[in-house]
C-alpha positions as a LaTeX table, in Angstrom:
\begin{tabular}{lrrr}
\hline
Residue & $x$ (\AA) & $y$ (\AA) & $z$ (\AA) \\
\hline
Unk1 & 8.17 & 3.74 & $-18.09$ \\
Unk2 & 5.97 & 2.94 & $-21.39$ \\
Unk3 & 9.06 & 5.29 & $-23.38$ \\
Unk4 & 11.20 & 3.54 & $-22.20$ \\
Unk5 & 10.06 & 0.29 & $-22.29$ \\
Unk6 & 9.49 & 1.07 & $-26.33$ \\
Unk7 & 12.48 & $-1.39$ & $-28.09$ \\
Unk8 & 13.81 & $-2.33$ & $-31.14$ \\
Unk9 & 14.19 & $-5.59$ & $-32.48$ \\
Unk10 & 17.77 & $-5.93$ & $-30.63$ \\
Unk11 & 16.45 & $-5.11$ & $-27.25$ \\
Unk12 & 17.97 & $-1.22$ & $-27.41$ \\
Unk13 & 15.19 & 1.64 & $-26.34$ \\
Unk14 & 14.31 & 3.31 & $-28.80$ \\
Unk15 & 13.39 & 6.54 & $-26.98$ \\
Unk16 & 16.76 & 6.64 & $-24.63$ \\
Unk17 & 16.36 & 9.67 & $-22.01$ \\
Unk18 & 19.24 & 11.33 & $-20.60$ \\
Unk19 & 17.82 & 13.45 & $-17.01$ \\
Unk20 & 20.40 & 15.87 & $-15.86$ \\
Unk21 & 19.46 & 15.55 & $-12.15$ \\
Unk22 & 21.69 & 19.85 & $-11.21$ \\
Unk23 & 18.87 & 20.88 & $-13.65$ \\
Unk24 & 15.80 & 19.75 & $-11.93$ \\
Unk25 & 17.41 & 20.40 & $-8.81$ \\
Unk26 & 17.02 & 16.76 & $-7.87$ \\
Unk27 & 19.03 & 15.45 & $-4.33$ \\
Unk28 & 21.54 & 13.14 & $-4.51$ \\
Unk29 & 20.23 & 9.86 & $-2.66$ \\
Unk30 & 22.95 & 7.57 & $-0.45$ \\
Unk31 & 20.97 & 5.04 & 0.69 \\
Unk32 & 24.42 & 4.37 & 3.03 \\
Unk33 & 24.17 & 7.88 & 5.29 \\
Unk34 & 20.31 & 7.04 & 6.05 \\
Unk35 & 19.16 & 6.84 & 9.27 \\
Unk36 & 16.27 & 4.04 & 8.45 \\
Unk37 & 15.76 & 2.79 & 11.76 \\
Unk38 & 14.69 & $-1.00$ & 12.39 \\
Unk39 & 13.69 & $-3.01$ & 15.03 \\
Unk40 & 14.56 & $-6.53$ & 16.06 \\
Unk41 & 11.11 & $-8.81$ & 16.53 \\
Unk42 & 12.33 & $-9.24$ & 20.41 \\
Unk43 & 12.14 & $-5.40$ & 20.86 \\
Unk44 & 8.62 & $-5.22$ & 18.93 \\
Unk45 & 7.50 & $-7.82$ & 21.00 \\
Unk46 & 8.33 & $-5.67$ & 24.41 \\
Unk47 & 7.23 & $-2.92$ & 22.75 \\
Unk48 & 3.79 & $-4.26$ & 22.51 \\
Unk49 & 3.35 & $-6.13$ & 26.09 \\
Unk50 & 4.31 & $-3.17$ & 27.36 \\
Unk51 & 1.69 & $-0.80$ & 25.78 \\
Unk52 & $-1.40$ & $-1.14$ & 27.56 \\
Unk53 & $-5.22$ & $-1.09$ & 26.15 \\
Unk54 & $-6.09$ & $-0.23$ & 23.06 \\
Unk55 & $-2.08$ & 0.82 & 21.62 \\
Unk56 & $-1.11$ & $-2.91$ & 22.58 \\
Unk57 & $-3.76$ & $-3.02$ & 19.67 \\
Unk58 & $-2.40$ & $-0.89$ & 17.75 \\
Unk59 & 0.87 & $-0.92$ & 17.86 \\
Unk60 & 0.64 & $-4.76$ & 16.89 \\
Unk61 & $-1.11$ & $-4.27$ & 13.71 \\
Unk62 & 1.45 & $-1.20$ & 12.71 \\
Unk63 & 4.33 & $-4.08$ & 13.25 \\
Unk64 & 2.17 & $-6.48$ & 11.28 \\
Unk65 & 0.93 & $-5.63$ & 8.14 \\
Unk66 & 3.12 & $-2.22$ & 7.60 \\
Unk67 & 0.40 & 0.18 & 7.59 \\
Unk68 & 1.57 & 4.12 & 8.49 \\
Unk69 & 0.23 & 5.10 & 11.20 \\
Unk70 & $-2.36$ & 7.67 & 9.97 \\
Unk71 & $-3.86$ & 4.59 & 8.09 \\
Unk72 & $-4.03$ & 2.60 & 10.20 \\
Unk73 & $-5.37$ & 5.62 & 12.76 \\
Unk74 & $-7.76$ & 6.17 & 9.25 \\
Unk75 & $-9.54$ & 2.58 & 10.56 \\
Unk76 & $-13.17$ & 2.62 & 11.47 \\
Unk77 & $-14.07$ & $-0.55$ & 13.25 \\
Unk78 & $-18.11$ & $-1.16$ & 13.51 \\
Unk79 & $-21.10$ & $-2.53$ & 11.92 \\
Unk80 & $-20.57$ & $-2.10$ & 8.16 \\
Unk81 & $-23.15$ & $-0.41$ & 7.08 \\
Unk82 & $-24.83$ & 0.22 & 3.40 \\
Unk83 & $-23.12$ & 3.14 & 3.10 \\
Unk84 & $-20.07$ & 2.11 & 3.27 \\
Unk85 & $-20.85$ & $-0.94$ & 0.91 \\
Unk86 & $-22.11$ & 1.34 & $-1.61$ \\
Unk87 & $-19.26$ & 3.46 & $-1.06$ \\
Unk88 & $-21.95$ & 6.22 & $-1.46$ \\
Unk89 & $-19.77$ & 7.72 & 1.44 \\
Unk90 & $-16.64$ & 8.41 & $-0.74$ \\
Unk91 & $-18.95$ & 10.06 & $-3.67$ \\
Unk92 & $-20.76$ & 12.55 & $-1.46$ \\
Unk93 & $-16.82$ & 13.33 & 0.26 \\
Unk94 & $-15.58$ & 13.49 & $-3.60$ \\
Unk95 & $-18.32$ & 15.85 & $-4.82$ \\
\hline
\end{tabular}
């Protein structure tokens, strides 16, 4: 993006790039052929209403936030501790 943003006074790229998609084996993306299932709001409401217990909250969180399932499952609920707030837990994991 930095290279592409360099432009001359007429707005032309200073360092144009031509990618050889076949050479780098880049797959062709055809948006019209992709399977991208979605639910209407009524369907989401039905799924949430039929869920039980904590799954009801999980499904509502996923639908309302756009979180992926792995991100939602990583959420920890509890009292905040100094360790969480300071980031020492993260520092300990990375070291």
